[in-house]
PLY file of the C-alpha trace (Angstrom):
ply
format ascii 1.0
element vertex 113
property float x
property float y
property float z
element edge 112
property int vertex1
property int vertex2
end_header
17.14 63.95 93.44
18.31 64.27 97.02
18.46 67.86 98.31
21.98 69.11 99.10
21.02 69.98 102.69
20.92 66.24 103.48
24.52 65.75 102.29
27.87 66.82 103.71
31.32 66.12 102.35
33.77 64.32 104.64
35.85 67.54 104.95
32.95 69.85 105.83
33.26 71.56 109.16
30.94 71.27 112.13
29.39 74.72 111.70
28.27 73.86 108.15
26.98 70.46 109.29
24.87 72.08 112.01
23.44 74.56 109.49
22.37 71.74 107.15
20.72 69.81 109.98
18.78 72.92 110.98
17.69 73.47 107.36
16.64 69.87 106.68
14.89 69.49 110.08
15.51 65.72 110.13
18.16 65.77 112.86
20.82 64.12 110.68
22.90 64.37 107.51
24.62 61.84 105.25
28.41 62.03 104.88
29.68 61.40 101.35
33.06 61.11 99.68
32.96 61.24 95.88
29.24 60.31 95.91
29.92 57.28 98.13
28.09 57.19 101.49
30.65 56.77 104.27
28.67 57.73 107.37
25.88 59.66 109.07
25.96 62.49 111.56
23.04 63.02 113.92
22.32 65.74 116.43
23.41 63.24 119.09
26.80 62.82 117.42
27.23 66.60 117.44
26.31 66.85 121.12
28.83 64.12 121.96
31.51 65.91 119.97
30.91 69.12 121.90
31.08 67.29 125.23
34.45 65.90 124.15
35.67 69.42 123.34
35.71 69.28 119.55
35.66 72.75 118.05
33.66 74.18 115.14
36.55 73.36 112.79
36.13 69.60 113.35
35.35 67.81 110.09
32.57 65.41 109.24
35.02 62.51 108.98
35.94 62.95 112.66
32.31 63.24 113.81
30.46 60.71 111.68
28.98 57.42 112.72
30.48 54.77 110.42
28.10 52.10 111.71
24.87 53.39 110.19
21.74 51.70 108.91
20.98 51.73 105.19
18.97 49.84 102.58
20.03 48.50 99.19
16.57 49.12 97.74
13.54 51.11 98.80
11.60 48.64 100.95
8.92 49.95 103.31
8.85 46.75 105.38
12.58 46.94 106.08
12.43 50.71 106.57
9.72 50.23 109.21
11.94 47.75 111.08
14.90 50.14 111.04
12.84 53.18 112.08
11.24 51.22 114.92
14.37 49.51 116.23
16.92 52.33 115.87
14.69 55.42 116.19
16.51 57.14 113.34
15.09 59.98 111.27
16.44 59.00 107.85
17.67 55.94 105.98
19.96 56.18 102.95
19.21 53.84 100.05
22.48 52.86 98.36
23.63 50.59 95.57
26.24 47.83 95.95
29.04 50.40 95.72
27.48 52.54 98.50
26.50 55.27 96.04
23.43 57.11 97.32
20.35 56.30 95.23
17.51 57.57 97.40
16.62 58.66 100.88
13.77 57.58 103.13
12.85 60.14 105.78
10.70 59.24 108.74
8.13 61.94 108.02
7.64 60.87 104.38
7.49 57.22 105.45
4.75 57.97 107.99
2.86 60.13 105.48
2.72 57.21 103.05
1.12 54.87 105.60
0 1
1 2
2 3
3 4
4 5
5 6
6 7
7 8
8 9
9 10
10 11
11 12
12 13
13 14
14 15
15 16
16 17
17 18
18 19
19 20
20 21
21 22
22 23
23 24
24 25
25 26
26 27
27 28
28 29
29 30
30 31
31 32
32 33
33 34
34 35
35 36
36 37
37 38
38 39
39 40
40 41
41 42
42 43
43 44
44 45
45 46
46 47
47 48
48 49
49 50
50 51
51 52
52 53
53 54
54 55
55 56
56 57
57 58
58 59
59 60
60 61
61 62
62 63
63 64
64 65
65 66
66 67
67 68
68 69
69 70
70 71
71 72
72 73
73 74
74 75
75 76
76 77
77 78
78 79
79 80
80 81
81 82
82 83
83 84
84 85
85 86
86 87
87 88
88 89
89 90
90 91
91 92
92 93
93 94
94 95
95 96
96 97
97 98
98 99
99 100
100 101
101 102
102 103
103 104
104 105
105 106
106 107
107 108
108 109
109 110
110 111
111 112
């Protein structure tokens, strides 16, 4: 089961998103709508939003990156390629309907090597 502090609903506000990123310590959260993954929000996305004068009431749907990397099955070879090329801290594993099945974090990936 994926801990709730990795997930935000598309209508969650920036303050709540920041709190979850601080709690999960992976510098990102997954945006969901009815269990379907629709985006990711990283610390970088939050910094950009603040530069562009978004306030703490901005919602996840206005902050999220819709062009995110994901896997359709847990595959360490593919995960390694994504971590190396995109320098991300987490990779959602989704089914064909984009329903979150698992999560690969960089720290757990490195620990398994």
